[in-house]
Residue frames as qw, qx, qy, qz and C-alpha x, y, z in Angstrom:
[[0.684, -0.297, -0.441, -0.500, 19.20, -15.41, 1.42],
 [0.024, -0.393, 0.730, -0.558, 19.76, -15.62, 5.17],
 [0.705, -0.121, 0.312, -0.625, 16.34, -17.25, 5.85],
 [0.926, 0.172, -0.268, -0.202, 17.40, -20.63, 4.18],
 [0.193, 0.579, -0.745, 0.268, 20.66, -21.18, 6.17],
 [0.270, -0.258, 0.808, -0.456, 19.04, -23.26, 8.82],
 [0.832, 0.163, 0.030, -0.529, 16.45, -25.19, 6.81],
 [0.813, -0.157, 0.556, 0.066, 16.89, -28.86, 6.17],
 [0.183, -0.392, 0.650, 0.625, 19.24, -29.77, 3.20],
 [0.302, 0.324, 0.849, 0.289, 16.41, -31.57, 1.27],
 [0.171, 0.860, 0.434, -0.205, 14.51, -28.20, 1.13],
 [0.273, -0.643, 0.173, 0.694, 17.39, -25.89, 0.11],
 [0.228, 0.010, 0.638, 0.735, 17.47, -26.44, -3.73],
 [0.025, 0.644, 0.730, 0.229, 13.74, -25.98, -3.95],
 [0.213, -0.850, -0.318, 0.363, 13.67, -22.90, -1.81],
 [0.298, -0.429, 0.326, 0.788, 16.55, -21.37, -3.76],
 [0.154, 0.274, 0.733, 0.603, 14.57, -21.95, -6.90],
 [0.117, -0.770, -0.623, 0.074, 11.57, -20.46, -5.24],
 [0.273, -0.729, -0.061, 0.624, 13.54, -17.35, -4.37],
 [0.249, -0.145, 0.551, 0.783, 14.73, -16.96, -7.95],
 [0.040, 0.545, 0.764, 0.343, 11.16, -17.31, -9.17],
 [0.157, -0.842, -0.441, 0.268, 10.00, -14.56, -6.91],
 [0.248, -0.634, 0.171, 0.712, 12.81, -12.16, -7.90],
 [0.153, -0.181, 0.636, 0.734, 13.13, -12.81, -11.62],
 [0.031, -0.366, -0.814, -0.450, 9.58, -13.88, -12.74],
 [0.204, -0.790, -0.578, 0.027, 7.36, -12.05, -10.17],
 [0.264, 0.606, -0.019, 0.750, 9.67, -9.04, -9.87],
 [0.569, -0.776, -0.269, -0.043, 9.35, -8.79, -6.08],
 [0.011, -0.869, 0.376, -0.322, 11.58, -6.58, -3.97],
 [0.469, 0.281, -0.764, 0.343, 14.41, -8.24, -1.95],
 [0.272, -0.193, 0.565, -0.754, 12.54, -7.35, 1.24],
 [0.813, 0.041, 0.059, -0.578, 9.37, -9.20, 0.13],
 [0.778, 0.239, -0.579, -0.048, 11.34, -12.18, -1.04],
 [0.161, 0.298, -0.765, 0.547, 13.04, -12.41, 2.34],
 [0.548, -0.113, 0.399, -0.726, 9.60, -12.38, 3.99],
 [0.879, 0.164, -0.235, -0.382, 8.41, -15.24, 1.79],
 [0.586, 0.331, -0.704, 0.227, 11.57, -17.26, 2.57],
 [0.111, -0.300, 0.672, -0.668, 11.13, -16.67, 6.18],
 [0.747, -0.025, 0.205, -0.633, 7.64, -18.12, 6.09],
 [0.865, 0.260, -0.399, -0.161, 8.70, -21.06, 4.07],
 [0.335, 0.395, -0.752, 0.408, 11.50, -21.68, 6.47],
 [0.483, -0.211, 0.503, -0.685, 8.98, -21.86, 9.32],
 [0.894, 0.173, -0.087, -0.405, 7.09, -24.48, 7.25],
 [0.685, 0.414, -0.590, 0.104, 10.29, -26.50, 6.66],
 [0.001, -0.417, 0.711, -0.567, 11.32, -26.46, 10.22],
 [0.667, -0.099, 0.386, -0.629, 7.95, -27.69, 11.34],
 [0.908, 0.259, -0.159, -0.289, 7.72, -30.48, 8.82],
 [0.713, 0.336, -0.574, 0.222, 11.08, -31.76, 9.75],
 [0.211, -0.466, 0.605, -0.609, 10.63, -31.56, 13.52],
 [0.885, -0.104, 0.063, -0.449, 8.46, -34.64, 13.37],
 [0.775, -0.252, 0.573, 0.087, 9.58, -38.29, 13.57],
 [0.675, 0.321, 0.530, 0.401, 9.55, -38.52, 9.74],
 [0.142, -0.465, 0.194, 0.852, 11.22, -35.73, 7.84],
 [0.510, 0.672, 0.534, -0.054, 8.86, -34.46, 5.10],
 [0.321, -0.140, 0.372, 0.860, 10.38, -32.91, 1.99],
 [0.334, 0.372, -0.045, -0.865, 8.53, -30.48, -0.28],
 [0.355, 0.119, -0.788, -0.489, 7.77, -33.37, -2.71],
 [0.323, -0.245, -0.909, 0.101, 5.91, -35.32, 0.00],
 [0.171, 0.061, 0.375, -0.909, 3.89, -32.45, 1.47],
 [0.131, -0.448, -0.839, -0.278, 0.19, -33.29, 1.91],
 [0.250, -0.649, -0.204, -0.689, -2.76, -31.15, 2.88],
 [0.734, -0.610, -0.296, -0.028, -2.94, -32.66, 6.32],
 [0.666, -0.126, -0.190, 0.710, 0.66, -31.70, 6.97],
 [0.108, 0.358, 0.073, 0.925, -0.13, -28.12, 6.14],
 [0.520, -0.643, -0.340, -0.448, -3.23, -28.20, 8.22],
 [0.784, -0.426, -0.305, 0.332, -1.11, -29.37, 11.18],
 [0.465, 0.083, -0.057, 0.879, 1.31, -26.56, 10.52],
 [0.175, -0.548, -0.218, -0.788, -1.55, -23.96, 10.53],
 [0.704, -0.618, -0.335, -0.102, -2.86, -25.41, 13.82],
 [0.733, -0.247, -0.236, 0.588, 0.62, -25.10, 15.25],
 [0.244, 0.240, 0.012, 0.940, 1.11, -21.39, 14.32],
 [0.429, -0.612, -0.258, -0.612, -2.31, -20.64, 15.70],
 [0.768, -0.498, -0.395, 0.083, -1.60, -22.46, 18.92],
 [0.600, -0.095, -0.244, 0.756, 1.50, -20.39, 19.76],
 [0.126, -0.789, -0.390, 0.458, -0.59, -17.25, 19.77],
 [0.311, 0.001, 0.348, 0.885, 0.62, -15.39, 16.61],
 [0.294, 0.453, 0.164, -0.825, -1.46, -12.49, 15.58],
 [0.700, 0.506, 0.484, -0.141, -4.13, -13.18, 12.93],
 [0.410, 0.866, -0.187, -0.218, -2.28, -10.91, 10.42],
 [0.131, -0.618, 0.768, 0.104, 0.97, -12.84, 10.97],
 [0.598, 0.083, 0.796, -0.044, -0.78, -16.22, 10.57],
 [0.647, 0.686, 0.290, -0.165, -2.47, -15.00, 7.35],
 [0.185, 0.845, -0.456, -0.210, 0.88, -13.78, 6.01],
 [0.316, -0.396, 0.859, 0.065, 2.60, -17.09, 6.74],
 [0.655, 0.359, 0.653, -0.131, -0.34, -19.07, 5.02],
 [0.502, 0.830, -0.024, -0.243, -0.01, -16.74, 2.05],
 [0.003, 0.712, -0.685, -0.157, 3.73, -17.47, 1.80],
 [0.488, -0.093, 0.867, -0.036, 3.02, -21.23, 2.02],
 [0.661, 0.584, 0.436, -0.178, 0.42, -21.06, -0.71],
 [0.330, 0.861, -0.312, -0.229, 2.89, -19.12, -2.98],
 [0.211, -0.520, 0.824, 0.080, 5.45, -21.75, -2.37],
 [0.577, 0.187, 0.791, -0.083, 3.07, -24.63, -3.24],
 [0.574, 0.761, 0.148, -0.263, 1.95, -22.77, -6.37],
 [0.170, 0.774, -0.574, -0.207, 5.59, -22.55, -7.45],
 [0.402, -0.237, 0.884, 0.025, 6.12, -26.30, -6.89],
 [0.635, 0.488, 0.580, -0.146, 3.16, -27.10, -9.20],
 [0.440, 0.856, -0.115, -0.246, 4.34, -24.60, -11.80],
 [0.109, 0.689, -0.706, -0.127, 7.75, -26.20, -11.92],
 [0.873, 0.083, -0.405, -0.258, 6.24, -29.76, -11.97],
 [0.065, 0.410, -0.796, 0.441, 7.92, -30.60, -8.68],
 [0.297, 0.172, 0.851, -0.398, 4.57, -31.83, -7.43],
 [0.055, 0.314, 0.806, 0.499, 1.45, -32.88, -9.28],
 [0.252, -0.736, -0.493, -0.390, -1.15, -31.03, -7.35],
 [0.005, -0.538, 0.284, -0.794, -1.38, -28.11, -4.90],
 [0.436, -0.310, -0.800, 0.273, -1.83, -29.35, -1.29],
 [0.109, -0.285, -0.401, 0.864, -2.70, -25.83, -0.16],
 [0.112, -0.271, -0.526, -0.798, -5.51, -25.21, -2.64],
 [0.466, -0.564, -0.593, -0.337, -8.28, -25.84, -0.14],
 [0.485, -0.353, -0.500, 0.625, -6.72, -24.26, 2.81],
 [0.064, -0.895, -0.280, -0.342, -8.07, -21.01, 4.31],
 [0.374, 0.243, -0.386, 0.808, -6.10, -18.34, 5.95],
 [0.168, -0.492, -0.631, 0.575, -7.39, -16.77, 9.25],
 [0.076, 0.815, 0.453, 0.354, -10.12, -14.10, 8.60],
 [0.364, -0.062, -0.235, 0.899, -8.68, -10.68, 9.35],
 [0.015, -0.811, -0.498, 0.308, -10.58, -7.89, 10.82],
 [0.415, 0.521, 0.260, 0.700, -10.55, -4.96, 8.44],
 [0.322, -0.620, -0.330, 0.635, -9.61, -1.86, 10.52],
 [0.305, 0.790, 0.340, 0.408, -10.74, 1.30, 9.07],
 [0.460, -0.119, -0.197, 0.858, -8.39, 4.19, 9.70],
 [0.068, 0.734, 0.377, -0.560, -9.73, 7.65, 10.39],
 [0.388, 0.538, 0.475, 0.579, -10.77, 9.90, 7.53],
 [0.121, -0.358, -0.157, 0.913, -10.40, 13.62, 7.39],
 [0.338, 0.786, 0.495, -0.151, -13.32, 15.68, 6.27],
 [0.456, 0.622, 0.189, 0.607, -12.83, 18.35, 3.60],
 [0.244, -0.925, 0.002, -0.290, -13.34, 20.95, 6.34],
 [0.757, -0.592, 0.166, 0.221, -10.66, 19.30, 8.52],
 [0.749, 0.131, 0.244, 0.602, -8.22, 19.27, 5.66],
 [0.176, 0.806, 0.153, 0.544, -8.91, 22.96, 4.97],
 [0.495, -0.860, 0.079, -0.096, -8.26, 23.79, 8.63],
 [0.822, -0.307, 0.223, 0.425, -4.84, 21.97, 8.47],
 [0.548, 0.481, 0.250, 0.638, -3.95, 23.85, 5.23],
 [0.087, -0.915, -0.136, -0.369, -4.89, 27.07, 6.97],
 [0.673, -0.716, 0.090, 0.163, -2.36, 26.42, 9.68],
 [0.763, 0.131, 0.161, 0.612, 0.56, 26.66, 7.22],
 [0.120, -0.868, -0.003, 0.481, 2.33, 29.96, 7.48],
 [0.749, 0.540, 0.237, 0.301, 3.18, 30.85, 3.94],
 [0.052, 0.964, -0.225, 0.135, 5.42, 33.64, 5.11],
 [0.657, -0.567, 0.483, 0.119, 7.87, 31.19, 6.55],
 [0.023, 0.573, -0.694, -0.436, 10.75, 29.95, 4.37],
 [0.019, 0.030, -0.970, -0.242, 9.25, 26.48, 3.78],
 [0.446, 0.311, 0.503, -0.672, 5.60, 27.44, 4.05],
 [0.626, 0.461, -0.264, -0.571, 4.93, 27.26, 0.29],
 [0.273, 0.318, -0.900, -0.115, 6.73, 23.94, 0.19],
 [0.151, 0.103, 0.895, -0.408, 4.56, 22.46, 2.92],
 [0.537, 0.406, 0.240, -0.700, 1.44, 23.85, 1.41],
 [0.591, 0.439, -0.499, -0.457, 2.23, 22.28, -2.00],
 [0.146, 0.216, -0.960, 0.097, 3.27, 18.97, -0.31],
 [0.337, 0.217, 0.760, -0.511, 0.01, 18.57, 1.58],
 [0.599, 0.472, -0.008, -0.647, -2.01, 19.61, -1.52],
 [0.470, 0.402, -0.725, -0.301, -0.27, 16.95, -3.64],
 [0.029, -0.100, 0.956, -0.274, -0.50, 14.29, -0.95],
 [0.441, 0.345, 0.598, -0.574, -4.31, 14.79, -0.83],
 [0.554, 0.546, -0.123, -0.616, -4.97, 15.51, -4.47],
 [0.556, 0.423, -0.672, -0.245, -3.20, 12.41, -5.73],
 [0.908, -0.313, 0.091, -0.263, -3.58, 9.98, -2.79],
 [0.555, 0.564, -0.584, 0.179, 0.14, 9.27, -2.70],
 [0.842, -0.377, -0.243, 0.299, 2.03, 7.03, -0.25],
 [0.271, -0.925, 0.160, 0.212, 4.54, 9.01, 1.67],
 [0.599, -0.314, 0.535, 0.506, 7.43, 7.30, -0.05],
 [0.480, 0.570, 0.540, 0.392, 5.86, 8.15, -3.38],
 [0.032, -0.988, -0.142, -0.049, 5.63, 11.81, -2.32],
 [0.468, -0.763, 0.308, 0.323, 9.15, 12.01, -1.11],
 [0.568, -0.134, 0.644, 0.494, 10.53, 10.30, -4.14],
 [0.477, 0.797, 0.369, -0.048, 8.51, 12.45, -6.65],
 [0.565, -0.151, 0.334, 0.739, 10.85, 13.69, -9.38],
 [0.147, 0.568, -0.066, -0.807, 10.76, 16.81, -11.40],
 [0.176, 0.166, -0.748, -0.618, 10.49, 14.69, -14.59],
 [0.002, 0.336, 0.936, -0.105, 7.37, 13.11, -13.10],
 [0.175, 0.595, 0.399, -0.676, 5.39, 16.32, -13.24],
 [0.149, 0.293, 0.631, 0.702, 3.21, 17.05, -16.35],
 [0.026, 0.483, 0.507, -0.713, 1.37, 19.97, -14.88],
 [0.214, 0.249, -0.328, -0.886, 0.46, 21.57, -18.21],
 [0.523, -0.099, -0.674, -0.513, -1.83, 18.56, -18.92],
 [0.617, -0.414, 0.165, -0.649, -2.73, 17.91, -15.31],
 [0.966, -0.112, -0.229, -0.046, -1.00, 14.64, -14.47],
 [0.203, -0.733, 0.641, -0.104, 1.87, 13.32, -12.37],
 [0.799, 0.195, -0.568, -0.020, 3.77, 10.02, -12.88],
 [0.596, -0.611, 0.413, -0.320, 4.26, 7.99, -9.66],
 [0.531, 0.290, -0.794, 0.059, 6.70, 5.14, -9.06],
 [0.720, -0.462, 0.129, -0.502, 4.97, 2.92, -6.62],
 [0.709, -0.402, 0.572, -0.090, 5.59, -0.49, -5.00],
 [0.778, 0.023, 0.552, 0.300, 7.89, -2.89, -6.87],
 [0.203, -0.314, 0.423, 0.826, 8.87, 0.06, -9.22],
 [0.267, 0.543, 0.743, 0.284, 5.43, 0.03, -10.96],
 [0.039, -0.045, 0.115, 0.992, 4.58, 3.29, -12.68],
 [0.116, 0.670, 0.733, 0.005, 1.08, 4.82, -12.73],
 [0.116, 0.286, 0.187, 0.933, -0.31, 8.11, -13.99],
 [0.157, -0.587, -0.696, 0.383, -2.53, 10.16, -11.67],
 [0.070, 0.767, 0.285, 0.571, -4.61, 13.28, -12.50],
 [0.372, -0.298, -0.413, 0.776, -3.77, 16.23, -10.25],
 [0.032, 0.845, 0.533, -0.025, -6.33, 19.03, -9.49],
 [0.291, 0.777, 0.058, 0.555, -5.98, 22.78, -10.23],
 [0.449, -0.873, 0.093, -0.164, -5.63, 23.80, -6.61],
 [0.832, -0.396, 0.262, 0.287, -2.65, 21.44, -6.14],
 [0.677, 0.429, 0.215, 0.559, -1.09, 22.53, -9.40],
 [0.019, -0.926, -0.028, -0.375, -1.39, 26.21, -8.38],
 [0.558, -0.787, 0.256, -0.050, 0.45, 25.71, -5.08],
 [0.876, -0.095, 0.289, 0.375, 3.00, 23.31, -6.62],
 [0.532, 0.625, 0.149, 0.552, 3.87, 25.94, -9.22],
 [0.229, -0.932, 0.106, -0.259, 4.17, 28.60, -6.51],
 [0.784, -0.515, 0.303, 0.164, 6.63, 26.27, -4.71],
 [0.811, 0.165, 0.318, 0.463, 8.58, 25.34, -7.78],
 [0.350, 0.775, 0.149, 0.505, 8.85, 28.99, -9.05],
 [0.204, -0.891, 0.148, -0.377, 9.44, 30.87, -5.81],
 [0.647, -0.616, 0.444, -0.071, 11.39, 28.30, -3.72],
 [0.927, -0.013, 0.343, 0.152, 12.53, 25.20, -5.54],
 [0.718, 0.577, 0.057, 0.384, 14.31, 26.72, -8.56],
 [0.048, 0.869, -0.310, 0.384, 16.30, 29.07, -6.20],
 [0.717, -0.581, 0.367, -0.117, 17.35, 26.39, -3.81],
 [0.306, 0.594, -0.741, -0.075, 20.64, 24.62, -4.28],
 [0.958, -0.111, 0.001, -0.264, 20.02, 20.92, -4.30],
 [0.488, -0.514, 0.687, 0.160, 22.51, 18.27, -3.36],
 [0.240, 0.368, -0.737, -0.514, 23.71, 16.27, -6.39],
 [0.007, -0.121, -0.993, -0.008, 21.86, 13.05, -5.35],
 [0.156, 0.598, 0.681, -0.394, 18.61, 15.13, -4.86],
 [0.007, -0.240, 0.298, 0.924, 18.79, 17.49, -7.95],
 [0.237, -0.161, -0.741, -0.607, 15.87, 15.66, -9.59],
 [0.206, -0.434, -0.838, 0.259, 13.69, 15.50, -6.52],
 [0.097, -0.708, -0.365, -0.597, 10.70, 17.83, -6.23],
 [0.493, -0.828, -0.080, -0.254, 10.44, 18.37, -2.40],
 [0.587, 0.365, -0.473, 0.546, 13.66, 19.27, -0.69],
 [0.573, -0.674, -0.348, 0.310, 14.60, 19.80, 2.92],
 [0.073, -0.988, 0.055, 0.123, 16.34, 22.99, 4.16],
 [0.473, -0.588, 0.553, 0.353, 19.80, 21.41, 3.36],
 [0.433, 0.532, -0.502, -0.527, 18.89, 20.69, -0.24],
 [0.027, -0.133, 0.989, 0.064, 18.42, 16.91, 0.30],
 [0.447, -0.307, -0.689, -0.480, 15.38, 14.73, -0.27],
 [0.552, -0.413, 0.250, -0.680, 12.69, 15.04, 2.38],
 [0.068, 0.118, -0.972, 0.192, 12.54, 12.01, 4.73],
 [0.427, -0.427, -0.726, -0.328, 9.41, 10.11, 5.60],
 [0.416, -0.448, -0.572, 0.546, 9.85, 11.15, 9.20],
 [0.050, -0.147, 0.000, 0.988, 9.81, 14.90, 8.25],
 [0.356, -0.250, -0.537, -0.723, 6.46, 14.42, 6.42],
 [0.529, -0.428, -0.727, 0.097, 5.03, 12.49, 9.38],
 [0.323, -0.331, -0.375, 0.804, 6.09, 15.32, 11.72],
 [0.089, -0.020, -0.205, -0.975, 4.62, 17.99, 9.55],
 [0.451, -0.356, -0.623, -0.531, 1.28, 16.29, 9.28],
 [0.513, -0.446, -0.662, 0.315, 1.12, 15.65, 13.04],
 [0.226, -0.217, -0.207, 0.927, 2.02, 19.31, 13.79],
 [0.213, -0.121, -0.343, -0.907, -0.62, 20.61, 11.44],
 [0.515, -0.434, -0.689, -0.267, -3.34, 18.29, 12.76],
 [0.452, -0.393, -0.558, 0.574, -2.49, 19.42, 16.35],
 [0.061, -0.145, -0.006, 0.988, -2.59, 23.09, 15.49],
 [0.383, -0.191, -0.459, -0.778, -5.98, 22.63, 13.69],
 [0.491, -0.184, 0.516, -0.677, -7.41, 20.94, 16.85],
 [0.818, 0.119, -0.409, -0.387, -8.01, 17.62, 15.17],
 [0.543, -0.476, 0.620, -0.307, -8.02, 14.76, 17.66],
 [0.964, 0.240, 0.001, -0.116, -8.04, 11.88, 15.18],
 [0.678, -0.373, 0.484, 0.410, -4.94, 9.77, 14.53],
 [0.538, 0.830, -0.012, -0.146, -3.61, 11.61, 11.51],
 [0.584, -0.343, 0.538, 0.502, -0.65, 10.50, 9.37],
 [0.147, 0.406, -0.511, -0.743, 0.31, 10.98, 5.72],
 [0.021, -0.130, -0.951, -0.280, -1.61, 7.81, 4.96],
 [0.167, 0.564, 0.624, -0.515, -4.75, 9.53, 6.30],
 [0.275, 0.583, -0.167, -0.746, -4.74, 11.83, 3.35],
 [0.163, 0.158, -0.864, -0.449, -4.43, 8.82, 0.92],
 [0.048, 0.339, 0.923, -0.174, -7.38, 7.24, 2.71],
 [0.200, 0.618, 0.329, -0.685, -9.34, 10.46, 2.62],
 [0.137, 0.401, -0.560, -0.712, -8.56, 10.82, -1.09],
 [0.151, -0.050, -0.944, -0.290, -10.00, 7.47, -1.90],
 [0.034, 0.470, 0.806, -0.357, -12.97, 7.77, 0.36],
 [0.201, 0.583, 0.109, -0.780, -13.97, 11.19, -0.92],
 [0.224, 0.270, -0.671, -0.653, -13.76, 9.89, -4.51],
 [0.140, -0.234, -0.952, -0.138, -15.97, 6.88, -3.87],
 [0.059, 0.564, 0.625, -0.536, -18.48, 8.87, -1.87],
 [0.221, 0.531, -0.144, -0.805, -18.62, 11.32, -4.85],
 [0.819, 0.412, 0.212, -0.340, -19.52, 8.42, -7.13],
 [0.215, 0.642, -0.693, -0.249, -16.12, 7.39, -8.62],
 [0.930, 0.115, -0.295, -0.190, -15.82, 3.94, -10.02],
 [0.748, -0.587, 0.308, 0.038, -13.98, 1.63, -7.74],
 [0.878, 0.196, 0.200, 0.389, -11.81, 0.28, -10.51],
 [0.326, 0.804, -0.054, 0.494, -10.67, 3.86, -11.32],
 [0.418, -0.826, 0.292, -0.240, -9.81, 4.44, -7.67],
 [0.936, -0.184, 0.245, 0.171, -7.92, 1.15, -7.68],
 [0.720, 0.492, 0.101, 0.479, -5.90, 2.29, -10.55],
 [0.089, 0.863, -0.136, 0.479, -5.05, 5.60, -9.04],
 [0.615, -0.695, 0.331, -0.173, -3.99, 4.09, -5.74],
 [0.332, 0.581, -0.743, -0.018, -1.87, 1.48, -7.46],
 [0.661, -0.217, 0.634, -0.339, -3.55, -1.48, -5.82],
 [0.093, 0.204, -0.916, -0.332, -2.96, -4.83, -7.54],
 [0.125, -0.323, -0.938, -0.026, -6.20, -6.23, -6.15],
 [0.300, -0.531, -0.302, -0.733, -9.64, -4.68, -6.11],
 [0.675, -0.522, -0.519, 0.057, -10.16, -6.23, -2.59],
 [0.497, -0.182, -0.257, 0.808, -7.44, -3.91, -1.19],
 [0.006, -0.232, -0.157, -0.960, -9.33, -0.93, -2.53],
 [0.453, -0.517, -0.642, -0.339, -12.60, -2.07, -1.00],
 [0.478, -0.386, -0.520, 0.594, -11.44, -0.91, 2.38],
 [0.109, -0.117, 0.004, 0.987, -12.01, 2.59, 1.11],
 [0.283, -0.347, -0.586, -0.675, -15.71, 2.09, 0.61],
 [0.250, -0.442, -0.740, 0.441, -16.88, 2.49, 4.19],
 [0.079, -0.393, -0.271, -0.875, -19.46, 5.09, 3.17],
 [0.266, 0.012, 0.525, -0.808, -21.97, 6.66, 5.45],
 [0.294, 0.333, 0.889, -0.114, -25.38, 5.02, 5.65],
 [0.380, 0.697, 0.232, -0.562, -27.12, 7.89, 4.00],
 [0.215, 0.569, -0.598, -0.522, -24.98, 7.50, 0.91],
 [0.078, -0.062, 0.986, 0.130, -25.56, 3.83, 0.80],
 [0.343, 0.507, 0.704, -0.361, -29.31, 4.22, 1.19],
 [0.355, 0.710, -0.041, -0.607, -29.44, 6.78, -1.56],
 [0.114, 0.412, -0.784, -0.450, -27.47, 4.57, -3.88],
 [0.196, 0.166, 0.966, -0.022, -29.76, 1.61, -3.28],
 [0.359, 0.637, 0.492, -0.473, -32.90, 3.66, -3.68],
 [0.292, 0.689, -0.252, -0.614, -31.59, 5.16, -6.88],
 [0.270, 0.489, -0.744, -0.367, -30.16, 2.13, -8.64],
 [0.269, -0.007, 0.954, -0.129, -31.79, -1.06, -7.32],
 [0.220, -0.181, -0.712, -0.642, -34.51, -2.25, -9.77],
 [0.296, -0.497, -0.811, 0.089, -36.90, -3.10, -6.93],
 [0.167, -0.590, -0.390, 0.687, -36.94, 0.47, -5.73],
 [0.047, -0.058, 0.412, 0.908, -37.72, 2.00, -9.12],
 [0.485, 0.362, 0.415, -0.679, -41.22, 3.35, -9.64],
 [0.449, 0.354, 0.761, 0.307, -43.21, 1.64, -12.35],
 [0.006, -0.041, -0.312, -0.949, -44.10, 4.01, -15.25],
 [0.449, 0.286, 0.396, -0.748, -47.52, 5.46, -15.03],
 [0.184, 0.213, 0.894, 0.348, -50.11, 3.53, -17.10]]
């Protein structure tokens, strides 16, 4: 825990306990825990830079407000400020949970409002153009076709795609199992087109390819029999977008975004989309609801009570 080395001695026992809580009880990854500790370290440094050193037990709301003003004044990006405030709130919640303090001094604090940037979405026609650019006669053409089909059909993160295992495929019943963030599992339906091309790849290419021992269980392999890297998937997607004449900023995540957007535009329940994407909070999924105005207007006209015609009398 390198991020607590330089904090005041009065903070170290509590911060160590906070780190254990995040790892053992919340099940967060080491990277996420370090990020939380880094934010708490900033708070500790600030509260001990004043004339009177303030320990976690003596934190008050006005101290935290001063800290927020300070991180705002130095010009940090809104997203960074929001992340630091989130870490501070988590720390205060832990202190209350462990009866270290009686009440949460951060309960009424507000993080900076973030602008929600909507990434580009691919239309179905654009996705088809990209797929058409894959040369199936090339040695890894079938792999690439299956890879893009699965990426779009299941809305996977690129790390979930490259880490997909043979044992995660339940194609006979139309599902795949995905290991997402914090090793959380979820089951996602997979469409017939993706199943078809995945079976072509598995039968014609994958089962004849010698895999490295550490990648023997992995679905998508590179030409050396190892697991595909994130960079290779990014490069493939960029190349296909360029060949298809698509000028949008396209990445593997664009397919995930398109997957969710097309589902919602087609009338899918937002909770179901949340489950398939593996989002813990529905608010994260709501970024995928930037529907066109015609769709919104049709929805309101169809479902809002004020727009329904009264029955004939």
